[in-house]
C-alpha positions in Angstrom: 0.0 0.0 -0.1 2.9 2.3 -0.5 1.0 3.9 -3.4 -1.7 4.7 -1.2 0.3 6.5 1.5 2.3 8.5 -1.1 -1.2 9.6 -2.7 -2.1 10.4 1.1 0.7 12.5 1.6 0.2 14.2 -1.6 -3.4 15.0 -0.7 -2.3 16.8 2.3 -2.7 14.1 4.9 -6.7 14.5 4.8 -7.7 11.1 6.4 -11.3 11.4 5.1 -10.1 10.7 1.5 -8.3 7.5 2.6 -11.0 5.0 1.7 -11.0 6.4 -1.9 -7.4 6.0 -2.2 -7.5 2.5 -0.9 -10.2 1.6 -3.4 -8.1 3.2 -6.3 -4.9 1.2 -5.1 -7.0 -1.9 -5.2 -7.6 -1.4 -9.1 -4.3 -0.7 -9.5 -2.6 -3.8 -7.9 -5.7 -6.6 -8.5 -7.2 -7.8 -11.7 -10.3 -5.8 -11.1 -12.4 -3.0 -12.8 -13.5 -1.3 -9.7 -13.6 -1.4 -6.1 -15.4 0.4 -3.1 -14.9 0.4 0.8 -17.8 0.5 2.9 -18.6 0.8 6.6 -21.5 -1.6 7.8 -23.6 -0.9 10.8 -27.4 -0.5 11.1 -27.0 1.4 7.8 -24.2 0.7 5.3 -22.1 3.8 4.7 -20.3 3.7 1.2 -17.0 5.4 2.3 -14.9 5.5 -0.9 -15.0 4.1 -4.3 -12.4 3.7 -7.2 -14.7 5.8 -9.7 -18.2 6.8 -10.5 -19.2 3.6 -11.7 -18.0 1.7 -8.6 -19.9 4.6 -6.6 -23.1 3.6 -8.3 -22.6 -0.1 -7.5 -22.0 0.7 -3.9 -25.1 3.0 -3.6 -27.0 0.3 -5.1 -26.5 -2.2 -2.3 -27.2 0.6 0.2 -30.5 1.5 -1.6 -31.8 -2.1 -1.9 -30.5 -3.3 1.4 -29.3 -6.5 -0.2 -26.1 -7.7 -2.0 -22.5 -9.4 -1.6 -21.2 -6.7 0.8 -24.1 -7.3 3.4 -23.8 -10.9 3.0 -20.1 -11.2 3.6 -20.2 -8.7 6.5 -23.2 -10.6 8.2 -21.3 -14.0 7.9 -17.7 -12.9 8.3 -16.9 -14.7 5.2 -15.4 -13.4 2.0 -17.5 -14.5 -1.1 -17.3 -14.4 -4.9 -20.4 -13.9 -6.7 -20.9 -14.5 -10.6 -24.1 -14.1 -12.6 -25.6 -17.2 -11.4 -24.8 -16.7 -7.8 -26.3 -13.1 -7.7 -29.4 -13.8 -9.4 -30.1 -16.7 -7.0 -29.4 -14.9 -3.9 -30.0 -11.1 -4.6 -32.1 -11.1 -7.6 -33.2 -7.4 -7.4 -29.6 -6.3 -6.8 -28.3 -8.5 -9.7 -31.2 -7.1 -11.9 -30.3 -3.5 -11.3 -26.5 -4.2 -11.3 -26.8 -5.2 -14.8 -29.2 -2.4 -15.9 -27.0 0.4 -14.3 -23.4 -0.9 -14.4 -21.1 -2.9 -16.6 -20.0 -5.2 -13.8 -20.7 -8.8 -14.0 -18.8 -10.5 -10.9 -18.2 -9.2 -7.5 -15.9 -10.3 -4.5 -16.8 -9.0 -1.3 -14.4 -9.3 1.7 -15.2 -8.3 5.3 -12.8 -5.8 7.1 -12.1 -6.1 10.7 -10.7 -3.9 13.5 -7.7 -4.7 15.7 -10.1 -6.2 18.0 -11.4 -8.7 15.3 -14.8 -7.0 15.3 -16.4 -6.7 11.7 -16.9 -3.1 10.7 -17.3 -3.1 6.9 -16.3 -4.6 3.7 -14.1 -4.3 0.5 -16.0 -5.0 -2.5 -14.2 -5.7 -5.9 -15.8 -5.5 -9.4 -15.2 -7.1 -12.6 -16.9 -6.5 -16.1 -15.9 -9.9 -17.2 -18.5 -12.6 -16.5 -15.5 -15.1 -15.7 -13.6 -12.2 -13.9 -12.3 -12.6 -10.5 -11.9 -16.4 -10.8 -8.2 -16.0 -10.6 -8.4 -14.0 -7.3 -7.3 -16.2 -4.2 -9.5 -14.7 -1.6 -7.2 -15.8 1.1 -4.4 -14.0 -0.4 -6.4 -11.0 -1.0 -7.5 -10.9 2.8 -4.1 -11.4 3.9 -2.1 -8.9 1.5 -5.1 -6.4 0.7 -7.8 -6.3 3.0 -6.2 -6.6 6.2 -3.8 -3.9 5.4 -6.4 -1.7 4.4 -8.2 -2.0 7.8 -4.9 -1.4 9.6 -4.4 1.8 7.5 -8.0 3.0 8.3 -7.6 2.3 12.1 -4.2 3.9 12.3 -5.4 7.1 10.7 -6.0 10.3 13.1 -8.9 10.5 15.3 -11.4 13.5 15.4 -14.3 14.7 17.3 -17.5 14.5 15.3 -20.8 16.1 16.3 -20.0 16.3 20.0 -19.6 12.4 20.2 -16.6 10.5 21.3 -13.5 10.7 19.0 -13.8 8.7 15.8 -11.7 7.9 13.0 -11.4 10.8 10.6 -12.6 8.9 7.6 -16.0 8.6 9.7 -16.2 12.4 9.9 -16.9 12.7 6.3 -19.7 13.8 3.7 -20.6 10.2 3.4 -21.6 9.9 7.2 -23.4 13.2 7.1 -25.5 11.8 4.0 -26.2 8.8 6.0 -27.5 10.8 8.8 -29.9 12.5 6.4 -31.3 9.1 5.9 -31.7 8.6 9.6 -33.7 11.8 9.9 -36.0 10.8 7.0 -36.6 7.4 8.7 -37.7 9.4 11.9 -40.2 11.5 9.7 -41.5 8.5 8.4 -42.0 7.0 11.9 -43.8 9.9 13.1 -46.0 10.4 10.3 -47.0 6.7 9.6 -46.8 5.4 13.3 -44.0 3.0 11.9 -41.0 1.1 13.6 -37.5 2.0 12.5 -37.3 -1.1 10.4 -40.5 -0.4 8.7 -39.8 3.0 7.8 -36.4 2.2 6.3 -38.2 -0.7 4.2 -40.6 2.0 3.0 -38.0 4.4 1.8 -36.2 1.6 0.1 -39.1 0.6 -1.8 -40.0 4.2 -2.8 -36.6 4.7 -4.0 -36.4 1.7 -6.1 -39.9 2.1 -7.4 -38.8 5.8 -8.4 -35.3 5.0 -9.7 -33.5 7.2 -7.3 -31.0 6.4 -4.6 -31.8 6.2 -0.7 -29.7 9.0 -0.2 -31.4 11.2 -2.8 -34.9 10.5 -1.4 -33.8 11.2 2.2 -32.3 14.5 1.0 -35.7 15.4 -0.8 -37.8 14.5 2.4 -35.3 16.6 4.9 -35.2 19.4 2.3 -39.1 19.4 2.1 -39.1 18.7 -1.5 -41.1 15.7 -1.0 -43.7 15.1 2.0 -43.6 12.0 4.0 -47.1 11.4 3.5 -46.5 10.8 -0.3 -43.9 8.3 0.5 -46.1 6.5 2.6 -48.9 6.8 0.0 -51.3 8.2 2.3 
């Protein structure tokens, strides 16, 4: 990851750009077309991607609430998914991935903290339907995923919104955008007397039906460009 650290220094040592640099480095050193790094908690937060197409693929998993990243993180197991696997396990995600991106295969590898706690995933994308077959996932974990996790957690900490100190890459625009989703969830909970999970499911269904991302929908609600009642179909 020497190239990442050189780019990091050239960027003024701004830790919030680390995930993007790490994703770009993966494309440089691995036989992949795109890459993305995400933080996975109650809501998945795409932290950085190698390019705009990878950004789209990353947001797609967040909007639909399904895909390789969420499965890999939940099971703590790296996985590789070709067309047959994706269509069987995540049919809606697979349909939209084919429609919106050139990607045909994905490998997803959980990222762990120094305390061996899952905190996110590294997604690797290929345009080739037979792509990623040459990747030895155990080697990618050892030589790429584990170093990425170490670099992220060795980055400087910062105070964020009156909370405890957090890694600087969490004090970023991506986190702010995801806080907007939580505000939108609260709006639907109040308007429709829904639970947290019901509100999130409603947002995802509306976003999918209207061909927009979860973040775009949340921003419309919070900015009052769309009423919660319209989303609830009241």
